[in-house]
BALONU-601187 format. One record per residue (C-alpha): residue number from 1; residue in one letter; x negated, y, z. Coordinates in Angstrom, 3 decimals, always signed. Example, Ala and Ser with C-alpha at 12.3 -4.5 7.8 and 13.67 -1.06 7.14 Angstrom:
<1; 'A'; <-12.300; -4.500; +7.800>>
<2; 'S'; <-13.670; -1.060; +7.140>>
REM end
This chain:
<1; 'X'; <-229.130; +139.149; +180.547>>
<2; 'X'; <-230.254; +136.722; +182.550>>
<3; 'X'; <-228.708; +134.118; +182.990>>
<4; 'X'; <-227.875; +134.132; +186.759>>
<5; 'X'; <-225.913; +137.086; +185.765>>
<6; 'X'; <-224.100; +135.157; +182.758>>
<7; 'X'; <-223.403; +132.765; +185.281>>
<8; 'X'; <-222.128; +135.799; +187.615>>
<9; 'X'; <-219.818; +136.909; +184.821>>
<10; 'X'; <-218.168; +133.821; +183.531>>
<11; 'X'; <-217.708; +132.774; +187.751>>
<12; 'X'; <-215.864; +136.514; +187.890>>
<13; 'X'; <-213.463; +135.612; +184.569>>
<14; 'X'; <-212.615; +132.822; +185.886>>
<15; 'X'; <-211.607; +133.971; +189.642>>
<16; 'X'; <-209.764; +137.062; +187.910>>
<17; 'X'; <-207.590; +134.777; +185.238>>
<18; 'X'; <-206.752; +132.268; +188.204>>
<19; 'X'; <-205.461; +135.156; +190.505>>
<20; 'X'; <-203.933; +136.527; +187.425>>
<21; 'X'; <-202.228; +133.277; +187.046>>
<22; 'X'; <-201.395; +133.201; +190.970>>
<23; 'X'; <-199.478; +136.172; +190.602>>
<24; 'X'; <-197.530; +135.874; +187.654>>
<25; 'X'; <-196.392; +132.463; +188.694>>
<26; 'X'; <-195.360; +134.122; +192.318>>
<27; 'X'; <-193.475; +136.699; +190.270>>
<28; 'X'; <-191.290; +133.989; +187.786>>
<29; 'X'; <-190.773; +132.085; +190.939>>
<30; 'X'; <-189.461; +135.134; +192.948>>
<31; 'X'; <-187.266; +136.095; +189.893>>
<32; 'X'; <-186.138; +132.587; +189.239>>
<33; 'X'; <-184.761; +132.547; +193.059>>
<34; 'X'; <-187.157; +130.648; +194.295>>
<35; 'X'; <-188.787; +133.233; +196.991>>
<36; 'X'; <-186.033; +132.257; +199.669>>
<37; 'X'; <-185.977; +129.653; +202.127>>
<38; 'X'; <-183.068; +127.766; +202.422>>
<39; 'X'; <-180.734; +128.721; +206.309>>
<40; 'X'; <-182.076; +126.086; +209.061>>
<41; 'X'; <-179.664; +124.136; +210.869>>
<42; 'X'; <-179.769; +122.970; +213.887>>
<43; 'X'; <-177.444; +119.729; +215.599>>
<44; 'X'; <-174.819; +118.994; +213.189>>
<45; 'X'; <-172.724; +121.956; +213.977>>
<46; 'X'; <-172.849; +124.495; +211.075>>
<47; 'X'; <-170.941; +127.823; +212.266>>
<48; 'X'; <-173.039; +130.008; +210.262>>
<49; 'X'; <-173.200; +129.829; +206.124>>
<50; 'X'; <-175.056; +131.866; +203.594>>
<51; 'X'; <-171.757; +131.900; +200.981>>
<52; 'X'; <-173.677; +134.003; +198.402>>
<53; 'X'; <-176.536; +136.436; +198.054>>
<54; 'X'; <-177.212; +139.083; +195.232>>
<55; 'X'; <-180.291; +141.282; +194.775>>
<56; 'X'; <-179.369; +144.794; +193.848>>
<57; 'X'; <-183.178; +145.874; +193.545>>
<58; 'X'; <-186.564; +144.867; +194.900>>
<59; 'X'; <-185.705; +146.215; +198.239>>
<60; 'X'; <-182.049; +145.223; +198.942>>
<61; 'X'; <-179.719; +142.498; +198.271>>
<62; 'X'; <-175.866; +142.102; +199.069>>
<63; 'X'; <-175.459; +139.108; +201.483>>
<64; 'X'; <-172.324; +136.850; +202.221>>
<65; 'X'; <-172.145; +135.117; +205.084>>
<66; 'X'; <-169.490; +133.307; +206.946>>
<67; 'X'; <-168.757; +133.034; +210.645>>
<68; 'X'; <-166.480; +130.292; +212.008>>
<69; 'X'; <-163.527; +131.355; +209.941>>
<70; 'X'; <-164.278; +134.862; +208.858>>
<71; 'X'; <-166.608; +136.078; +206.327>>
<72; 'X'; <-168.988; +139.111; +206.539>>
<73; 'X'; <-170.501; +141.558; +203.478>>
<74; 'X'; <-174.060; +142.807; +204.426>>
<75; 'X'; <-176.274; +145.247; +202.862>>
<76; 'X'; <-179.612; +144.107; +203.478>>
<77; 'X'; <-182.834; +146.373; +202.631>>
<78; 'X'; <-186.641; +146.740; +203.531>>
<79; 'X'; <-186.063; +148.696; +207.069>>
<80; 'X'; <-181.993; +148.359; +207.343>>
<81; 'X'; <-179.440; +146.348; +208.012>>
<82; 'X'; <-175.732; +147.537; +207.186>>
<83; 'X'; <-172.107; +145.961; +207.348>>
<84; 'X'; <-170.068; +146.710; +204.835>>
<85; 'X'; <-167.209; +144.506; +205.427>>
<86; 'X'; <-166.295; +142.396; +208.146>>
<87; 'X'; <-163.859; +139.909; +209.328>>
<88; 'X'; <-163.045; +139.086; +206.100>>
<89; 'X'; <-160.504; +136.374; +205.232>>
<90; 'X'; <-159.051; +134.597; +202.136>>
<91; 'X'; <-155.944; +136.572; +202.845>>
<92; 'X'; <-157.856; +139.829; +202.191>>
<93; 'X'; <-159.126; +138.711; +199.342>>
<94; 'X'; <-156.916; +139.900; +196.430>>
<95; 'X'; <-156.639; +143.358; +198.624>>
<96; 'X'; <-160.592; +143.493; +197.744>>
<97; 'X'; <-160.213; +143.126; +194.029>>
<98; 'X'; <-157.937; +145.298; +193.833>>
<99; 'X'; <-159.783; +147.707; +195.238>>
<100; 'X'; <-161.581; +148.174; +192.498>>
<101; 'X'; <-159.781; +148.831; +189.529>>
<102; 'X'; <-161.099; +149.607; +186.140>>
<103; 'X'; <-160.399; +153.230; +184.543>>
<104; 'X'; <-157.392; +153.908; +183.085>>
<105; 'X'; <-157.295; +152.673; +178.784>>
<106; 'X'; <-157.419; +156.918; +178.073>>
<107; 'X'; <-160.213; +157.508; +179.673>>
<108; 'X'; <-161.690; +154.820; +178.526>>
<109; 'X'; <-161.500; +156.260; +174.950>>
<110; 'X'; <-163.331; +158.830; +173.658>>
<111; 'X'; <-162.416; +162.731; +173.797>>
<112; 'X'; <-161.320; +163.944; +169.858>>
<113; 'X'; <-162.628; +167.138; +169.311>>
<114; 'X'; <-159.265; +169.466; +167.281>>
<115; 'X'; <-161.651; +171.007; +164.202>>
REM end
C-alpha cells in the first residue's frame, strides 16, 4: 500500500467514527427529551401552556395543553393531529380517572382447569 492510500483510509475511518459519535449522541439526546424546544412566548401574557407531553412511539405523541382555563388532550402524529379530549377542566378530572378502571379481581386470576 502506498502512503496516500493509508492516509485516505485513516481519513475515512476517522470520518466514520465522528459521524457515528454524532449519530449516537443525537439518539441519546432525543431519548433524554432534549430534542424538543420549549414553547415560544412573546409578550407578558401566557395564555397557552404545554402542561405535559408523552411519546407513544417514534411517530406519535400525546400532548396536554392549557389554554386560558381549559385543557385539551391532543394526539400528534407525523401526518395528522387529533383532539382526544377537549375543554377538560379541573372538575372533569375525577370523571376521566374513573373512566379507566382496572379489571375486576375475578378476571385477573388465572382460570383453573378441572381435572
